[in-house]
N, C-alpha and C positions, 0 to 999 in steps of 0.2 A: 505490501499500500506504498502510496507518495504522496504524500501530506504537501501543503504550502502554508509558511507561514509566511505575513506581512510584520516590515520590522517600520519599529516610529523612530526616525534616525531628522526628526527633525528640530531639537530644540537647541537652543544658542549657548548652552553651557555655564551661562549664568556666575554657579558657586564655583568656578575651574578658572575663571580668572584670566590672565593671557598665557596658562594652558590654551587655551580652547577661542582663542582669539584670531586665526589664519589658520584654524583646521577644523573641522568635527570630532565631537566626542570618541568616535564611531573609529578615528582617523589615530588616538593618544596612542603611543607606543608601548607598549608590553615586552619588556625583556625581548628585544626586538622587532616585534612586528608588531601595526596595529588590529588592535582590536576586535574590528571586524573581521577579520583571518582569525578567530577564536571561534567566535560566536559561529561562522558561516562551516569551518570542522564540522564545531558541535553537530547545527541543523542535518548537515549530509549525513555526520551519523549515526543522527539518529530517525529516519525512515521519513526526512524534508525533502523534496525533490525541484519542487520551487522558491522563491521566495522575492516579493513585490516588497519592493525599499520606500517608504511614504519619506523623504526628499524635505529641505528648509535649508537653512543658513547653511553655506555653504558643499551643499548637496554636491554639487559637480564634481568636488574633489572625490564621493564615496561611487562616484558613477566613471569616473575616470579609476580609481583604483580596484572596484573590482568586476566591472565591465560586466561582461556577460553570464556571473559566474562559472563558466565550462570546468577554468581549475580549481574548483571544488566540489565541481561534479553536482553544478546547480545549473536552474536556470534562470535567471536573475532577471528581474524588469523594475521601472522606478517609472512613481508616478510624483508631480512636485506641488511642492501646495501652493505657488499663486506668488502674487502682485503681498496676497495677505494673511496670514498665520491661521489656517484653517481648525487647531487644537487638534487634539488624538484622533476623535470623532468623528470632524471633518474629515483628516488624513483618508482616513477611510471610506469618508462618503466619497473625498474625489477616485480611488479606487477605485468603487464601484463605477460612481457613474463612466468611469475609462475602459473598462470591460478584463479588470485583470482579476477581480475579486472571485476564488472557487465558491460551490455550493456553503462549504462553512471554511474553514481556516486558523491556522494560530493567529496569536497577535503575542511578539515581544517585543521591547523596549531598548533601543540604539543604545544604549547606556549599560543591559545588562545581562550578568551571565548567568544562566539555573545549570547544573552541575546533576538534571535528571533525564528519566528518558520519559522523550515526549509524545509515542507511541498509548501506552496506556493513561497520559492525561485527554488524546483525543478519544482515547473508547470511551472513557468516563462520561466524555461528552453526548457523545453518541445515546448513552444508554442513559443518558440523564433526559433524555424528553424535550431540554432548555433549549432556547433560545441562543443562549450563553452560560459559558463556565470558565471560573475566578480556580487558580492552582490557588488553595493558600499555608502556611506553614502556625502553627503556635510562637510567637514570638514575646508575651509577654514583656514586649517593652527593650528586645534584648539587641535587636542591631536599626529599630527606629522605632517609632511611635506606633502600637498596635494600631488597624485602621476597621476591621474584621469582626465582625460576633460569627463565630462560626457554627451549626447546627446541624451534623450530619441529613441527610444532603446537601444542604443548601445553604448556600452565603443568608444570614438568616439580616445582617446590615454591614455598609459598606459605607465608610462617614470618614471621608480623612479631617472633614472642617465638626464632629460632633460635640458636643458640650462637652464640662468634666465629668459630670455625671455617669452620661452614656457611653467615654471612652472605658471607664471606668472595670464596665462590661465587657471590653474588645482581649480578649487574649490572642486572638490571628492578628495575621498580615499580608497582604497580594503579593504575592511571590514574586507577581512577575508575566507570567507563563499563563494565555488569556486563551478560549475559543471561540469563536463567535460564528454565526451563522449569518449569509451575505443578508437573506430574505431583512434579519434585525434591524442590519443597518439598513435597509433599503428602508426600513417603515419609521424607523424611530429615532435618524440621525435625520436633517434637515442636508435638503441641497446648498443654502449658501449660510453663511456667516460662519461663527467660531462655534463649537464643541467640544464638549470634554469626553475622552471614554469616561473620566471619574466620578461626573453627572447622570452618568447614563447604569454605571455599575451602579451608583448607589439606587436609581427609583426604580432599576430593576431586583433588585435586592429588598428592596422596600414592598415592592407585591409582589415579590416570591417567586422572583421567574431565575433567579441566580443561582447555576449549582454551583455547588463549591466541591475540591480535589484537594482534599491534604495531602503536601509533601513532607518531607524531615530535614531536609539537606539546606543547610544554608545555598543563601545566593548569594551573588557579587555583587559589584557594581564599580562602575568607574566616572560617576557624577557628585566623584570632591574629592579633593587628594587621599581623605583617609582611604575610601574607595580604591583607586589607584593601587597604593601599598600592601592595601590584605589581593587583591589580586593579584600581583606583583608576585606575594612570597606565595599566592596559591600554585603560579603558574610555577613558580618553580621548584616547589615542589611536587607537578610532578615530574616536573624531567630529573627530579631526584627518585623518584621512584622506575624509569623508564632505567634512569641510569644505574640503576642498582644490581647487585650481582643472581643469579636466578639464584631464587628460593628465599632472599631475602627483597624483595619488589615489595616496596609501600602497596594495600590496593588501592585501586584509583575511585574515586565515587561514581554513582553508578549517572550513567552520561559523558562523564566525562572524555574528552576529546583526548 
């Protein structure tokens, strides 16, 4: 089964300051490779055959670096935000209107690396009967502020702007990989103006329409200097495991490239 993944790579990288002033986050160097190379290797190893990049800020550099995706074993296409930002959901609407989205597709943020297997997530989406599924991780405010109330098999509430009383009951966090149906984007995302996935997911959770899939492996992100340092250490650990003598190799986490 060949899956499709849309990568939202149009962010400005404001938390990175000068690091992302002249190049998009996706092209930040990590241990001698562009970050996006790690993402695409991971996707290609996880049953993904086609990728749609939703690009904006300095996005042409991503096009020049990735090309048609052939060297990663992927078919890659691109959709640009246009003259004004459309938000994360709006970017997917542009991809829909461009005719490049499959009937169902995964969504990944352009600054996230998620060492899990993708196929079980997609299978859970199919089994749920919902129009959208969000992966979640028990967080307890460890990696970032928790933003999810998860009651298997549904996300009972997703709200990044919840008040303090509501946040007190949130133990999980949006892990960063979702699956959506093309029909959901057509029906719920306007074809003009800006609209964010966070708002769409919040509304779906409140109406009981957002399925959830819990994972255990921590996520990595390069949207901050601390996140870059964390992911660099992760990559170094994988290299150490690969170089270890037979019988002494470290276990790679699920889905590792």
